[in-house]
KEDREN-135267 format. One record per residue: residue number from 1; chain; x, y, z of N, C-alpha, C in turn. Coordinates in nm, 2 decimals, m for minus. Layout:
<nodes>
NODE, pos, unit, n.u, n.v, n.w, ca.u, ca.v, ca.w, c.u, c.v, c.w
NODE, NUM, A, X, Y, Z, X, Y, Z, X, Y, Z
...
</nodes>
This chain:
<nodes>
NODE, pos, unit, n.u, n.v, n.w, ca.u, ca.v, ca.w, c.u, c.v, c.w
NODE, 1, A, 29.46, 12.63, 6.49, 29.43, 12.72, 6.36, 29.54, 12.79, 6.32
NODE, 2, A, 29.58, 12.78, 6.21, 29.70, 12.84, 6.15, 29.64, 12.98, 6.06
NODE, 3, A, 29.74, 13.07, 6.08, 29.72, 13.19, 6.00, 29.79, 13.22, 5.87
NODE, 4, A, 29.77, 13.29, 5.79, 29.86, 13.31, 5.68, 29.87, 13.45, 5.62
NODE, 5, A, 29.97, 13.49, 5.60, 30.00, 13.63, 5.55, 30.07, 13.62, 5.43
NODE, 6, A, 30.01, 13.68, 5.32, 30.06, 13.69, 5.17, 30.18, 13.79, 5.17
NODE, 7, A, 30.28, 13.74, 5.13, 30.40, 13.82, 5.13, 30.42, 13.86, 4.99
NODE, 8, A, 30.38, 13.78, 4.89, 30.40, 13.81, 4.75, 30.30, 13.74, 4.67
NODE, 9, A, 30.25, 13.83, 4.58, 30.16, 13.77, 4.49, 30.14, 13.84, 4.36
NODE, 10, A, 30.18, 13.76, 4.26, 30.23, 13.81, 4.10, 30.09, 13.89, 4.07
NODE, 11, A, 29.98, 13.86, 4.12, 29.85, 13.93, 4.07, 29.85, 14.09, 4.12
NODE, 12, A, 29.93, 14.10, 4.24, 29.93, 14.25, 4.29, 30.03, 14.34, 4.21
NODE, 13, A, 30.12, 14.29, 4.13, 30.22, 14.39, 4.10, 30.20, 14.41, 3.93
NODE, 14, A, 30.24, 14.51, 3.87, 30.23, 14.54, 3.74, 30.34, 14.46, 3.66
NODE, 15, A, 30.33, 14.43, 3.54, 30.43, 14.38, 3.47, 30.57, 14.46, 3.45
NODE, 16, A, 30.67, 14.41, 3.49, 30.80, 14.48, 3.49, 30.86, 14.51, 3.34
NODE, 17, A, 30.81, 14.62, 3.28, 30.84, 14.65, 3.16, 30.91, 14.78, 3.15
NODE, 18, A, 30.94, 14.83, 3.28, 31.01, 14.97, 3.29, 31.16, 14.97, 3.21
NODE, 19, A, 31.23, 14.87, 3.22, 31.34, 14.85, 3.17, 31.33, 14.86, 3.01
NODE, 20, A, 31.24, 14.78, 2.96, 31.21, 14.78, 2.81, 31.18, 14.92, 2.75
NODE, 21, A, 31.11, 14.99, 2.82, 31.06, 15.12, 2.81, 31.16, 15.23, 2.81
NODE, 22, A, 31.23, 15.20, 2.90, 31.35, 15.32, 2.90, 31.46, 15.29, 2.80
NODE, 23, A, 31.49, 15.16, 2.77, 31.59, 15.12, 2.68, 31.54, 15.14, 2.54
NODE, 24, A, 31.39, 15.15, 2.50, 31.35, 15.17, 2.37, 31.35, 15.33, 2.36
NODE, 25, A, 31.32, 15.41, 2.46, 31.34, 15.55, 2.47, 31.46, 15.58, 2.44
NODE, 26, A, 31.57, 15.54, 2.51, 31.70, 15.58, 2.49, 31.76, 15.54, 2.37
NODE, 27, A, 31.74, 15.43, 2.29, 31.77, 15.38, 2.18, 31.73, 15.45, 2.06
NODE, 28, A, 31.60, 15.51, 2.09, 31.53, 15.59, 1.97, 31.60, 15.72, 1.97
NODE, 29, A, 31.63, 15.79, 2.11, 31.68, 15.93, 2.11, 31.82, 15.91, 2.05
NODE, 30, A, 31.89, 15.82, 2.09, 32.03, 15.83, 2.04, 32.02, 15.82, 1.88
NODE, 31, A, 31.94, 15.73, 1.85, 31.93, 15.72, 1.70, 31.89, 15.85, 1.61
NODE, 32, A, 31.79, 15.92, 1.67, 31.72, 16.03, 1.61, 31.86, 16.16, 1.63
NODE, 33, A, 31.92, 16.15, 1.74, 32.03, 16.23, 1.76, 32.15, 16.22, 1.66
NODE, 34, A, 32.18, 16.09, 1.60, 32.27, 16.05, 1.52, 32.22, 16.10, 1.39
NODE, 35, A, 32.09, 16.06, 1.37, 32.01, 16.11, 1.24, 32.02, 16.24, 1.21
NODE, 36, A, 32.02, 16.33, 1.32, 32.05, 16.47, 1.32, 32.15, 16.52, 1.26
NODE, 37, A, 32.28, 16.43, 1.31, 32.40, 16.48, 1.27, 32.43, 16.45, 1.13
NODE, 38, A, 32.36, 16.36, 1.08, 32.43, 16.31, 0.94, 32.31, 16.36, 0.85
NODE, 39, A, 32.20, 16.44, 0.87, 32.09, 16.47, 0.79, 32.14, 16.55, 0.68
NODE, 40, A, 32.25, 16.64, 0.71, 32.31, 16.74, 0.61, 32.39, 16.69, 0.52
NODE, 41, A, 32.43, 16.56, 0.53, 32.53, 16.48, 0.43, 32.45, 16.44, 0.33
NODE, 42, A, 32.51, 16.45, 0.21, 32.44, 16.40, 0.06, 32.43, 16.26, 0.06
NODE, 43, A, 32.50, 16.17, 0.11, 32.47, 16.03, 0.13, 32.35, 15.98, 0.17
NODE, 44, A, 32.29, 15.89, 0.12, 32.18, 15.84, 0.16, 32.19, 15.72, 0.27
NODE, 45, A, 32.28, 15.64, 0.26, 32.30, 15.53, 0.34, 32.31, 15.56, 0.47
NODE, 46, A, 32.37, 15.65, 0.53, 32.37, 15.68, 0.66, 32.24, 15.71, 0.74
NODE, 47, A, 32.14, 15.78, 0.63, 32.01, 15.85, 0.68, 31.91, 15.69, 0.68
NODE, 48, A, 31.92, 15.63, 0.58, 31.86, 15.49, 0.57, 31.89, 15.41, 0.69
NODE, 49, A, 32.02, 15.38, 0.72, 32.07, 15.30, 0.82, 32.01, 15.35, 0.97
NODE, 50, A, 32.01, 15.49, 0.99, 31.97, 15.54, 1.11, 31.81, 15.53, 1.12
NODE, 51, A, 31.74, 15.54, 1.02, 31.61, 15.53, 1.01, 31.56, 15.38, 1.06
NODE, 52, A, 31.64, 15.30, 0.98, 31.62, 15.15, 1.01, 31.63, 15.12, 1.17
NODE, 53, A, 31.76, 15.17, 1.21, 31.79, 15.15, 1.33, 31.68, 15.19, 1.45
NODE, 54, A, 31.67, 15.32, 1.42, 31.54, 15.38, 1.53, 31.41, 15.28, 1.52
NODE, 55, A, 31.36, 15.23, 1.39, 31.25, 15.15, 1.38, 31.28, 15.01, 1.44
NODE, 56, A, 31.39, 14.96, 1.42, 31.40, 14.81, 1.48, 31.42, 14.85, 1.62
NODE, 57, A, 31.51, 14.94, 1.67, 31.52, 14.93, 1.80, 31.39, 14.95, 1.87
NODE, 58, A, 31.30, 15.04, 1.83, 31.17, 15.07, 1.89, 31.08, 14.98, 1.89
NODE, 59, A, 31.08, 14.88, 1.76, 31.03, 14.75, 1.76, 31.03, 14.66, 1.84
NODE, 60, A, 31.17, 14.62, 1.85, 31.20, 14.51, 1.95, 31.20, 14.56, 2.09
NODE, 61, A, 31.20, 14.68, 2.12, 31.17, 14.71, 2.25, 31.02, 14.69, 2.26
NODE, 62, A, 30.93, 14.74, 2.20, 30.78, 14.71, 2.20, 30.75, 14.56, 2.21
NODE, 63, A, 30.81, 14.49, 2.11, 30.78, 14.35, 2.10, 30.81, 14.28, 2.26
NODE, 64, A, 30.95, 14.32, 2.31, 30.97, 14.26, 2.43, 30.89, 14.31, 2.55
NODE, 65, A, 30.84, 14.43, 2.56, 30.74, 14.49, 2.65, 30.61, 14.40, 2.63
NODE, 66, A, 30.57, 14.38, 2.52, 30.45, 14.30, 2.49, 30.46, 14.17, 2.55
NODE, 67, A, 30.57, 14.09, 2.51, 30.60, 13.98, 2.58, 30.61, 13.97, 2.71
NODE, 68, A, 30.65, 14.05, 2.78, 30.66, 14.04, 2.94, 30.53, 14.06, 2.98
NODE, 69, A, 30.46, 14.15, 2.92, 30.32, 14.18, 2.95, 30.24, 14.05, 2.94
NODE, 70, A, 30.25, 13.99, 2.86, 30.14, 13.85, 2.83, 30.20, 13.75, 2.92
NODE, 71, A, 30.32, 13.74, 2.94, 30.38, 13.63, 3.02, 30.35, 13.66, 3.18
NODE, 72, A, 30.35, 13.78, 3.20, 30.28, 13.83, 3.34, 30.14, 13.80, 3.36
NODE, 73, A, 30.08, 13.84, 3.26, 29.91, 13.80, 3.26, 29.88, 13.68, 3.27
NODE, 74, A, 29.94, 13.58, 3.19, 29.95, 13.43, 3.17, 29.96, 13.37, 3.32
NODE, 75, A, 30.08, 13.42, 3.40, 30.10, 13.38, 3.52, 30.00, 13.42, 3.63
NODE, 76, A, 29.94, 13.53, 3.63, 29.85, 13.58, 3.72, 29.73, 13.49, 3.69
NODE, 77, A, 29.69, 13.48, 3.57, 29.57, 13.40, 3.53, 29.60, 13.23, 3.56
NODE, 78, A, 29.71, 13.16, 3.56, 29.74, 13.03, 3.61, 29.72, 13.02, 3.75
NODE, 79, A, 29.76, 13.12, 3.82, 29.75, 13.15, 3.98, 29.62, 13.15, 4.00
NODE, 80, A, 29.54, 13.23, 3.95, 29.39, 13.27, 3.98, 29.31, 13.12, 3.95
NODE, 81, A, 29.34, 13.07, 3.84, 29.27, 12.93, 3.82, 29.33, 12.82, 3.88
NODE, 82, A, 29.44, 12.82, 3.98, 29.47, 12.70, 4.05, 29.56, 12.60, 3.97
NODE, 83, A, 29.62, 12.67, 3.86, 29.71, 12.59, 3.76, 29.84, 12.60, 3.82
NODE, 84, A, 29.87, 12.59, 3.93, 30.01, 12.58, 3.97, 30.02, 12.47, 4.09
NODE, 85, A, 30.15, 12.46, 4.12, 30.20, 12.36, 4.23, 30.21, 12.43, 4.33
NODE, 86, A, 30.20, 12.38, 4.45, 30.23, 12.43, 4.57, 30.32, 12.35, 4.65
NODE, 87, A, 30.40, 12.39, 4.73, 30.49, 12.36, 4.84, 30.48, 12.41, 4.97
NODE, 88, A, 30.45, 12.34, 5.08, 30.46, 12.41, 5.19, 30.55, 12.36, 5.32
NODE, 89, A, 30.63, 12.44, 5.38, 30.73, 12.39, 5.46, 30.82, 12.52, 5.51
NODE, 90, A, 30.93, 12.48, 5.57, 31.03, 12.58, 5.63, 31.14, 12.61, 5.53
NODE, 91, A, 31.15, 12.72, 5.52, 31.27, 12.77, 5.42, 31.40, 12.74, 5.48
NODE, 92, A, 31.49, 12.63, 5.43, 31.59, 12.58, 5.46, 31.71, 12.62, 5.35
NODE, 93, A, 31.83, 12.61, 5.38, 31.95, 12.63, 5.29, 31.94, 12.74, 5.20
NODE, 94, A, 31.89, 12.86, 5.27, 31.90, 13.00, 5.22, 32.04, 13.05, 5.18
NODE, 95, A, 32.06, 13.06, 5.07, 32.19, 13.10, 5.00, 32.19, 13.23, 4.94
NODE, 96, A, 32.18, 13.35, 5.02, 32.17, 13.48, 4.94, 32.28, 13.51, 4.84
NODE, 97, A, 32.24, 13.61, 4.75, 32.35, 13.62, 4.63, 32.48, 13.68, 4.69
NODE, 98, A, 32.57, 13.65, 4.64, 32.70, 13.70, 4.68, 32.71, 13.85, 4.64
NODE, 99, A, 32.80, 13.94, 4.70, 32.80, 14.09, 4.65, 32.77, 14.13, 4.52
NODE, 100, A, 32.85, 14.03, 4.44, 32.86, 14.07, 4.28, 32.77, 13.97, 4.19
NODE, 101, A, 32.68, 13.91, 4.28, 32.58, 13.81, 4.22, 32.45, 13.87, 4.23
NODE, 102, A, 32.35, 13.79, 4.15, 32.21, 13.82, 4.16, 32.10, 13.71, 4.19
NODE, 103, A, 32.17, 13.60, 4.20, 32.07, 13.48, 4.22, 32.09, 13.42, 4.36
NODE, 104, A, 31.97, 13.41, 4.41, 31.95, 13.33, 4.55, 31.90, 13.20, 4.54
NODE, 105, A, 31.93, 13.11, 4.62, 31.86, 13.00, 4.62, 31.81, 12.96, 4.77
NODE, 106, A, 31.70, 12.86, 4.77, 31.67, 12.81, 4.89, 31.58, 12.69, 4.88
NODE, 107, A, 31.54, 12.61, 4.98, 31.48, 12.51, 4.98, 31.36, 12.49, 5.07
NODE, 108, A, 31.25, 12.45, 5.02, 31.13, 12.43, 5.09, 31.10, 12.28, 5.07
NODE, 109, A, 31.11, 12.21, 5.17, 31.09, 12.06, 5.17, 31.18, 12.00, 5.07
NODE, 110, A, 31.14, 11.94, 4.96, 31.23, 11.87, 4.87, 31.27, 11.95, 4.74
NODE, 111, A, 31.20, 12.08, 4.75, 31.20, 12.15, 4.63, 31.30, 12.27, 4.64
NODE, 112, A, 31.40, 12.29, 4.54, 31.50, 12.39, 4.55, 31.44, 12.51, 4.45
NODE, 113, A, 31.43, 12.65, 4.52, 31.39, 12.75, 4.45, 31.54, 12.84, 4.40
NODE, 114, A, 31.52, 12.91, 4.30, 31.62, 13.03, 4.26, 31.53, 13.14, 4.24
NODE, 115, A, 31.57, 13.26, 4.29, 31.53, 13.37, 4.28, 31.63, 13.45, 4.21
NODE, 116, A, 31.60, 13.52, 4.08, 31.69, 13.59, 4.00, 31.66, 13.74, 4.03
NODE, 117, A, 31.76, 13.83, 4.11, 31.71, 13.95, 4.13, 31.68, 14.03, 4.02
NODE, 118, A, 31.56, 14.11, 4.02, 31.53, 14.20, 3.90, 31.52, 14.15, 3.77
NODE, 119, A, 31.51, 14.02, 3.76, 31.48, 13.96, 3.61, 31.34, 13.96, 3.56
NODE, 120, A, 31.33, 14.01, 3.42, 31.22, 14.03, 3.37, 31.18, 13.90, 3.26
NODE, 121, A, 31.27, 13.81, 3.28, 31.27, 13.70, 3.16, 31.14, 13.62, 3.18
NODE, 122, A, 31.12, 13.58, 3.33, 31.01, 13.50, 3.35, 30.93, 13.58, 3.45
NODE, 123, A, 30.80, 13.56, 3.45, 30.72, 13.63, 3.54, 30.74, 13.56, 3.69
NODE, 124, A, 30.69, 13.65, 3.80, 30.70, 13.59, 3.91, 30.81, 13.67, 4.01
NODE, 125, A, 30.85, 13.61, 4.12, 30.92, 13.67, 4.24, 31.07, 13.69, 4.19
NODE, 126, A, 31.11, 13.82, 4.16, 31.23, 13.85, 4.12, 31.32, 13.96, 4.22
NODE, 127, A, 31.29, 13.95, 4.35, 31.35, 14.02, 4.45, 31.43, 13.93, 4.55
NODE, 128, A, 31.55, 13.94, 4.56, 31.60, 13.85, 4.65, 31.60, 13.91, 4.81
NODE, 129, A, 31.61, 13.84, 4.90, 31.60, 13.89, 5.06, 31.68, 13.97, 5.09
NODE, 130, A, 31.80, 14.00, 5.03, 31.91, 14.11, 5.06, 31.84, 14.25, 5.00
NODE, 131, A, 31.76, 14.22, 4.92, 31.69, 14.36, 4.85, 31.56, 14.36, 4.88
NODE, 132, A, 31.49, 14.33, 4.98, 31.38, 14.32, 5.03, 31.26, 14.23, 4.99
NODE, 133, A, 31.33, 14.10, 4.94, 31.24, 14.00, 4.89, 31.18, 13.94, 5.03
NODE, 134, A, 31.05, 13.84, 5.02, 31.00, 13.79, 5.12, 31.04, 13.66, 5.19
NODE, 135, A, 31.14, 13.62, 5.14, 31.20, 13.48, 5.18, 31.30, 13.52, 5.28
NODE, 136, A, 31.28, 13.44, 5.39, 31.35, 13.47, 5.53, 31.40, 13.30, 5.55
NODE, 137, A, 31.52, 13.28, 5.58, 31.55, 13.16, 5.65, 31.48, 13.13, 5.76
NODE, 138, A, 31.43, 12.98, 5.80, 31.36, 12.94, 5.90, 31.21, 12.99, 5.88
NODE, 139, A, 31.16, 13.06, 5.81, 31.01, 13.09, 5.80, 30.94, 12.99, 5.73
NODE, 140, A, 30.82, 12.97, 5.80, 30.72, 12.84, 5.76, 30.64, 12.94, 5.63
NODE, 141, A, 30.64, 12.87, 5.52, 30.59, 12.94, 5.41, 30.51, 12.84, 5.32
NODE, 142, A, 30.41, 12.89, 5.22, 30.34, 12.81, 5.14, 30.37, 12.87, 5.01
NODE, 143, A, 30.45, 12.82, 4.91, 30.47, 12.86, 4.80, 30.37, 12.81, 4.66
NODE, 144, A, 30.34, 12.90, 4.58, 30.29, 12.85, 4.48, 30.36, 12.89, 4.36
NODE, 145, A, 30.39, 12.80, 4.25, 30.49, 12.81, 4.17, 30.46, 12.73, 4.04
NODE, 146, A, 30.49, 12.79, 3.94, 30.47, 12.73, 3.79, 30.60, 12.72, 3.72
NODE, 147, A, 30.64, 12.61, 3.70, 30.78, 12.59, 3.63, 30.90, 12.63, 3.74
NODE, 148, A, 30.97, 12.73, 3.70, 31.06, 12.80, 3.77, 31.03, 12.93, 3.85
NODE, 149, A, 30.89, 12.98, 3.81, 30.84, 13.11, 3.86, 30.76, 13.10, 3.99
NODE, 150, A, 30.81, 13.16, 4.10, 30.74, 13.18, 4.21, 30.63, 13.29, 4.21
NODE, 151, A, 30.51, 13.21, 4.20, 30.40, 13.31, 4.17, 30.32, 13.39, 4.30
NODE, 152, A, 30.35, 13.31, 4.42, 30.28, 13.34, 4.56, 30.36, 13.29, 4.66
NODE, 153, A, 30.39, 13.37, 4.75, 30.44, 13.35, 4.89, 30.35, 13.38, 5.00
NODE, 154, A, 30.32, 13.28, 5.08, 30.24, 13.31, 5.20, 30.31, 13.26, 5.31
NODE, 155, A, 30.31, 13.33, 5.42, 30.40, 13.28, 5.54, 30.28, 13.24, 5.63
NODE, 156, A, 30.30, 13.11, 5.69, 30.20, 13.05, 5.77, 30.27, 13.04, 5.92
NODE, 157, A, 30.16, 13.04, 6.01, 30.21, 13.04, 6.16, 30.13, 12.95, 6.20
NODE, 158, A, 30.14, 12.87, 6.30, 30.07, 12.77, 6.36, 29.95, 12.85, 6.46
</nodes>
């Protein structure tokens, strides 16, 4: 009888929107500070430009945060609904990212996976093994994935 231990599950983590929120706040604050600097000037163009900048920056940041949240929620729904592919086997050919890189690759059976460290572009696993990710060379795993996104990693043992 084999036992399984869940090492990663997309359903147990919040959508990674922290960078979008921080970037939105930072851009809006910078825009507001610049607006305060030009507020006393007679020209309207700098004021209008900075007001538009703050509005657009905040809007794009909010749009990106909503898009990431929706993609994360959709990935969790696909995993819960069984709308994923699975592969089971031993992790081989693990290539951790170089010191200046962020992409790790590994193979399970005939399937090659890539993990992009701290990526929010696609939902799923975004932590490489050198930064505390669950993938270890030689480990027997079962991976549920959809497209290029790893949605669940279970370690299996005989």
